[in-house]
C-alpha positions in Angstrom: 63.4 73.1 201.1 64.1 69.6 199.8 65.7 68.2 196.7 66.2 64.8 195.2 69.6 63.7 194.0 68.2 63.5 190.4 67.4 67.2 190.5 70.9 68.3 191.5 73.2 69.8 189.0 76.2 70.3 191.2 77.7 70.3 194.7 79.8 72.8 196.8 81.9 71.3 199.5 83.5 72.7 202.6 87.0 71.3 203.4 88.3 71.8 206.9 86.5 69.6 209.4 84.4 68.2 206.7 87.0 66.2 204.8 89.6 66.2 207.5 90.1 67.5 211.1 91.9 70.8 210.7 93.5 71.4 214.1 95.7 68.4 214.2 97.2 69.5 210.8 97.7 73.1 212.1 99.3 71.8 215.2 101.8 69.7 213.2 102.4 72.7 210.9 103.2 75.0 213.8 105.6 72.4 215.2 107.3 72.2 211.8 107.5 76.0 211.7 109.1 76.1 215.1 111.6 73.4 214.0 112.6 75.5 211.0 113.1 78.5 213.3 115.2 76.5 215.7 117.7 75.8 212.9 117.6 79.1 210.9 116.6 81.7 213.6 117.5 80.2 217.0 117.0 83.4 218.9 113.4 83.6 217.7 112.8 79.9 218.4 114.2 80.3 221.9 112.1 83.3 222.8 108.8 82.1 221.2 107.5 78.6 221.5 104.6 77.4 219.3 102.0 78.8 221.7 103.7 82.2 221.8 103.9 82.2 218.0 100.2 81.4 217.8 99.5 84.3 220.2 101.3 86.7 217.8 99.3 85.3 214.9 96.1 86.0 216.8 97.2 89.5 217.7 97.9 90.2 214.1 94.4 89.1 213.2 92.9 91.4 215.8 95.0 94.3 214.6 94.1 93.8 211.0 90.4 93.1 210.6 90.7 94.5 207.1 92.7 91.5 206.0 89.5 89.5 206.4 90.1 85.7 206.1 93.6 86.0 204.5 95.2 83.6 207.0 98.3 83.3 204.8 99.0 87.0 205.1 98.4 86.9 208.9 100.8 84.0 209.4 103.5 85.6 207.3 103.2 88.9 209.2 103.2 87.2 212.6 106.4 85.2 211.8 108.1 88.3 210.4 107.2 90.2 213.5 108.6 87.5 215.8 111.9 87.4 213.7 112.2 91.2 213.8 111.7 91.4 217.6 114.5 88.9 218.1 117.0 90.5 215.7 116.7 87.7 213.1 116.2 88.3 209.4 112.5 89.0 208.8 113.0 87.7 205.2 113.1 84.2 206.7 109.3 84.5 207.2 108.8 83.4 203.6 110.6 80.1 203.7 109.3 79.6 207.3 105.8 79.9 206.0 106.5 77.5 203.2 107.4 74.9 205.9 104.3 75.7 207.8 102.1 75.5 204.7 103.5 72.2 203.7 102.6 70.8 207.1 99.2 72.5 207.0 98.4 70.5 203.9 99.6 67.2 205.3 96.1 66.4 206.4 94.6 63.1 207.5 91.2 62.7 205.9 88.3 61.1 207.8 88.0 57.4 206.8 84.8 58.1 204.9 85.9 61.2 203.1 87.9 60.1 200.1 85.7 57.1 199.0 82.6 59.4 199.3 84.3 62.3 197.5 85.3 60.0 194.6 81.7 58.6 194.4 80.2 62.1 194.4 82.6 63.6 191.9 81.8 60.8 189.5 78.2 61.9 189.5 78.2 65.7 190.0 80.7 68.6 189.5 82.1 69.8 192.8 83.5 73.2 193.7 85.4 73.5 197.0 84.0 76.5 199.1 86.3 77.3 201.9 87.3 80.1 204.3 90.7 78.3 204.9 93.8 78.2 202.8 94.1 74.5 202.1 95.8 73.6 198.8 94.0 70.8 197.0 96.9 70.1 194.7 99.3 69.6 197.6 96.8 67.4 199.4 96.4 65.4 196.2 92.6 65.6 195.7 92.3 68.5 193.2 91.2 66.1 190.4 87.9 65.6 192.2 87.0 69.3 191.9 86.1 71.5 189.0 87.0 74.6 190.9 87.8 76.3 194.3 86.3 79.4 195.8 88.5 80.4 198.8 87.9 83.4 200.9 91.5 84.5 200.5 91.4 84.6 196.7 87.8 85.7 196.2 88.0 88.3 199.0 84.7 87.2 200.5 84.0 84.1 202.6 81.1 82.1 204.0 78.4 82.8 205.1 78.2 85.8 202.7 75.8 84.8 199.9 78.2 86.1 197.3 80.7 83.4 198.1 78.0 80.7 197.6 76.8 82.3 194.4 80.3 82.4 193.0 80.7 78.8 193.8 77.4 78.0 192.0 78.6 80.0 189.0 81.7 77.9 188.8 79.6 74.7 189.2 77.5 76.0 186.3 74.2 75.8 188.0 71.6 78.1 189.8 71.7 78.1 193.6 68.5 76.0 193.9 70.1 73.3 191.8 73.2 73.1 194.1 73.7 71.3 197.4 76.3 72.7 199.8 78.0 70.2 202.1 79.7 71.2 205.3 80.1 70.7 209.1 79.7 74.3 210.4 76.1 75.2 211.2 76.4 79.0 210.9 78.9 79.1 208.0 77.7 76.1 205.9 74.0 75.4 206.7 72.7 78.9 207.5 74.9 80.4 204.9 73.8 78.0 202.2 70.1 78.4 203.2 70.3 82.2 203.0 72.0 82.1 199.6 69.3 79.9 198.2 71.2 76.6 198.1 70.2 73.3 199.5 72.4 72.1 202.5 73.8 68.9 203.9 75.0 69.1 207.4 77.8 66.7 208.2 77.3 66.4 211.9 80.0 64.0 213.1 79.6 64.7 216.8 77.5 62.5 219.1 74.4 63.7 220.9 71.5 65.9 219.8 72.3 68.3 217.0 72.5 71.9 218.0 70.3 74.0 215.7 70.2 77.6 217.0 68.3 78.9 214.0 64.8 77.5 214.2 63.9 78.9 210.7 66.7 76.9 209.0 66.3 73.2 208.3 69.1 71.4 206.4 68.1 69.3 203.4 70.2 66.5 204.8 71.7 65.7 208.2 74.3 62.9 208.1 76.9 61.5 210.4 79.5 61.2 207.6 80.0 61.6 203.9 79.4 57.9 203.2 75.9 58.2 204.4 75.3 61.3 202.3 76.9 59.9 199.1 74.8 56.7 199.4 71.6 58.7 199.9 72.2 61.1 197.0 73.3 58.5 194.5 70.3 56.3 195.4 68.0 59.3 194.9 69.7 60.1 191.6 68.9 56.6 190.3 65.3 56.8 191.5 
């Protein structure tokens, strides 16, 4: 399945690890959270370091598969659980999470991300399609998007076709008129393919690309978003 830039009516775009590396941001956020606890709930901070708090968060996720991809709810529950176990006020979980969430959205974009995003947004409507809980307004890039479909708010995440179709609806175009851009092979490339969208795989890693699904071929494979934006805009002018 191929498409020229001139035939596109919109884009959907993954966020974490496509526009910025997510784990450095989460690590900083977890450190900020622990710093908050050290001041306001010292017993909890003394008993649980950042690794131990993350282990509780992972345990909560295992115990509540029905929460799906609601990472906010999982983090809140895990912090409240740690506070309760140490005799601290579980109500502190709310301001503690706010500290975490502020840090989680203090991302450092890849060098190519913002110039490419600006160029793409000037040409096509873009809807963010994410399984994470990044806040575009806090990050300062919401003006580049016409909408956001997050797994937490929509209740369904990638690679479910319904998430892609909802993003297409918000773009205002049919799936075959939309290009989805992302870094994750299974969630972004295979998910988009099976939902009827075109796909652009942003494969930043060195070496030969790993393509476990032989029946899926991305429309574009690029090393960064600059390469993709240059290609799409040139096609759109052709």
